[in-house]
Residue, then its C-alpha position, 0 to 999 in steps of 0.5 A: m347746583l346739586p340736587p338736595a338729595l345728592t347733597l344729603l348723600l354726600l354729607l352722610g358719606c363724609l360723616a361715615a368716613g370720619s366716624g370710621t377714622l376716629s374709631q380706628d385711632e381709638s383702637q391703636p395701642t401706644t407705648s414708649d421707649e425705655t432705657v435701663v441700666a444692666g441689673g435694674t428694672v424696666v416697666l413696659k406700659c401699653k395703653v388703648e382708648d377703645p379695646d373693642d372687647s379685645s385683650l392687650q398682649w406683650s411680646n419680647p424681641a423674639q416674638q415670645t408672648l410674655y403676658f396676654g391680658e393678666k395671664r402669664a405666657l412665659r415662665d420667667n420670674r423676672i417678668q411680673l404683671v404690674k397692671s391689667t385692665p381693658n385699657e392698659l397692660a403694664i409689666s416689669i422686667s427685673n435684673v435686666v441683662l444686655a440680652d434683654e435689649g431690643e424691640y418689645t411689641c404690644s398687640i391688640f387683636t381687633m380687626p385688623v390686629r393693631t401693634a405698637k413697638a417699645l425699644v428697650t436700651v440696656l446700658g452696660i456699666p463700666q468696670n472699675p478702671q485699672i492703671f498699668g505701666y507704673e514702676l516703683p519708684i520713678r527717678e526725678t526728671e524721668t518720664a512716667q508712662l501710665t495706661c488706664r483701661s476699663s471694660g464692660s461699658k455700653p456705649a463706650a465710656q470716657l476716661r480722664w486723668k488727674k495728678g493731685n488736683k491738676e487735670l492731665q491731658g491724656g492721648a486719644p482713647e482706644v475703643m475695642e468691642d468686647s467678645n460679647g459683641k455688646t460692650f466695649t473696652v476703653t484704653s487711655h495713655v498719659e505721659f509726664t515728667v516727674t519732679k521731686d514735688d510729685n513724691d507721694v502725689e496720687v495719679t487718678c484715672t476716672v471713668d465717666h458713663e451715663s449708667l453711673q448716674n452722677s457717680e463715678r468710678s476711679t482708681s488711684q496710684k501714688l507716685q514714689v519719686h527718688f530725688k537727690p538729697t539736700a541738707t543743712i547744719e543746725p548748731d546747738p546752741p545757736y550762738p556757741r561761746e568759748g568753754e561751751e559744748l557745741r552740737l552740730q546736727c546735719e539735717a538731711q532730706g531726700n528720697p531715700i533719706p541719707q543714711e551715711f554722714l561724713w564729718t571733716k574739718e577744712g584743712s584736715d585730712v582726718p575725718l572727724n566722724l564717719n557713720t550713720n550719726r548725723v551729730l558732731t559734738l565739740p565738748f569744750l570749745n576753744k579758739s583752736d576749734s575755729g574753722t569750717y566744718i563739713c558734713m557730707a550726707t550720702s544716699t543712693m541718689g548721690s551726696v550733698v555737702v554743707r559747710y558750717n563756719l565757726d569762729i571762737n574769740d573772747f569778745s562778745q556782743l549781741p549776736t546778729p544771725h545771717v544765713h547764706s545758702t549757695s550751691a557749688p559744683s561737685s566731683g560727680p553729677s549726683q553730688f551737690t554742695t550747699h554752704v550754710t553759714m551763720a554769724t554772730a559777733s562771738s561765735f561763727t561767721p559766714v564764709a562763702v565758698q569762693d572767699a574762705s576768709p578766716m576774719s569776720s566782722s566780729s573779729g575786725t571789731y575785736h582787733a580794733v578795740i584791742g588796738g585802741v586799748v594798746a594806744v591808750i596804754v602807750f599814751l599813758l606810759l609816755s605821759l608818766l615818763i614826761v611827768l617823772a622827768h619834769y619832777l626830777i629836773r625840778h628837784k636837782g638844785t636842792y642838792l647843790t645848795h649845800e656847798a660852802k659859801g665863798s668858794d664860788d669867788a675864789p681864784d683857784a682851788d686852794t683858795a676855795i678850800i681855805n675860804a670854805e673852811g674859813g666860811q665854815a669856821s666863821g659859821d661855827d663862830k657865829k653860831e658859838y657867839f650867838i649861843 
């Protein structure tokens, strides 16, 4: 067991050591790391609990004194005093540039000198992305190869693609360090096959970076796609009749839009119309106008052929329209054939390319009715002939009753004449006697 005096000395020594440690912690300055976007403002704060009658000081990464207490040491108007007390020294640096990045030191000149470090990170803002490799226009079914590039980001930015509202998967990004040794240039590539639905659709490249603070920078490129034409024939009126005027309009779509239209009639070698006019006019319809009318619309991407079948007759009923659209091979790889036919009982009927029959359902009905009418007329004529023959037979005996009586029983002709004369005379005598 230790003597009481020794125990007391040990206790005093422990208290003294604890007091020294506490005093040392209270005199240690504290700082925090800061991140700032290039062009922004950063505030550096240094605090100490027990300044021990000493002043705080801020130094830059080059160990140049910025502020010693409230006194400016470096002539840089971007650096301003925010707060200066015995326990805190705060300064601000505005219009931060990439060169301002590094470790800043807060010092307090006690015995010994105590320091604290603050790491300032400057974010480089990426430039607006640019799209390269687009050639105007792109032909249908070709492959578009686009490149997006953005420079000046720190750290390296991320690029993403979108076509319309659909995300596109780009290739692995390429990252290169800029000449300043601090920022980076990022490049991304994307490929896709275009269709006519991509015409006037925008392809967008967007750059994502923490310096943008929930905003984004992007650029867009509108696609111009050339594709083969399509066409339909629109009649006016929709259900033409004999004696009316008919206008056939060849409605063509495509990119570029067809500018040349050739009208022909099937079975005729003479063109009806060849110019930029897409309308064919038939001023006064008659049965000779019946047939198949052909419109060929042509653009730089090829030609399209559409057919309209017209059937003019005298029989009319409520029309029942039908639309048929089929495709057929053409003489060239860039030419399409589309057959558009509409049918009514009195005007025009659908005819497929494989079966170009001139008869229609309305014509069949018309001929059936005509056959029925002819049969009725023939029946009525036969009935009239039978009645007339019966009438003639019934009235034939009237002309035989005028022969003289008694001639029927005479043995020969002379006796019949004598008897007839005698009978006639006797008749006259009786008549005379009666009077």
